[in-house]
N, C-alpha and C positions, 0 to 999 in steps of 0.2 A: 606274203601268201605262206600257208603251210605247205612243205611240199607231197604235204598225200593230200591233201586237202580235190584234186581232183581221182582220189582212186574207190575204188568201195570200201580201203578201209573203214573211212565215219562212218558210215551208214554199220558196218555190218559192227563197229562199233557199237551206236547205237539197239540195234537187237540183240546185243548181248547187253546190258545192262536192260532195255524191257524185260528182258526175264528173269534176270536176276530180278528184277522190284514184282515181276507174275509171284517166283515163286515164292517171297518174300511176303507177297499175297496167299497165297495155298496154306503157305505154314502157319498162319496167323489163325488162317480159318480149321486146320489141324491143332492148335492148339487151343481153339476157345470149343471144340467140336463142343463139351460139356455143360460152357456156359447159354442158364436157361434166356430162351429168348433170341440169344445170337442170332444172326442176321446173316448169312453168307457172301463175299466178296470177291470183284474181281477186279482185273486189272484188264483195260479195252486193251488188246496185244494189237490184233488184226490193222484195227483203224489204226493205233498209230507207227504200226507200219508203216500204210498206206499211205498214211497224211508226209510220213517223213524218208520215201524211197527215193530213192536216190540224195537224198538229201535237200530236194524240193520241200519249201513252204506254201502253206495257204496263208492267203493271205484276203480280206477282206474288208473288198471292194464298193460295198454294196451292203446299209442296215438291210443285216433279217442273218449277211450271210458271218461263214462260222471261223474262226481263223486257226492254227495251227492255233496247240494247247501247247504251253511253254516246254520247250525239253530238254531242261538244265533242271525242273523239276517236273520230275514222277510223278508222286501221291499223287496229286491233280488224276493223272487213268484209274486211281482205285474207289472204287463206287458200293453201295449197298449193290446185289446180283437180286432186284425186281420180281425174277423170273423165280427164284427157289422158295420154296415155303421155308419161315422159321427152323433153323439148324444146323445143321455141317450133315451131309453124305459123307464118311471117309472115303468110302470105294468111289466116291467119283470124283473125291479129292486127292490121293490116289495115282484113278489115271489124269487128273490137271497137272499135278507132279511131275508124271511118265512125261508125255504131252510132249510141256517145260524147255525139261530135261535133254527134250533130243532139238527144242527150236535151238536152246543154249548152242550145245553140242555143234551141228552144222553150221550156227555161225563162227564158233570156233575153231573149227575145221577148216570155214571158207579166210578164211582168217592166217590162219595157221600155211596153205598154202600158197593165195600172193606173199604171206610178209617170201616164205620160198622164193615167191616167183619176182620178187625184188633183190632178193637175194643175188640172184643167179644172173642178172639182168649186171651184177656191179663187178661180178669176183668174176663172173663170166664162163661161172662151172658153171654144173649141176651136181 
């Protein structure tokens, strides 16, 4: 058993990893904005977070149930956005990049505060 497994740190690490993959996906969309027929891609951040919330993993118990995608392979999250028209709207991508950056920053701040609390517990100082 690892010492931090029962804390929020593993979940926060997953949040940051998912945000990194989503940032790469949006950057790829921007890079391919001028490519004729390019279909915008998205990483399903919200459903992955819900599936991994608190380190819980869904398990298929009956046929037809869907389990969680493997957490070690975030590329399974990247899918063409079927709701978008062909091409890339740069304004939409910039908003998505900014929103995703806020998710990452929030998780990084929460991680920093959690580590500061652990450090304070160890040293007995604030």
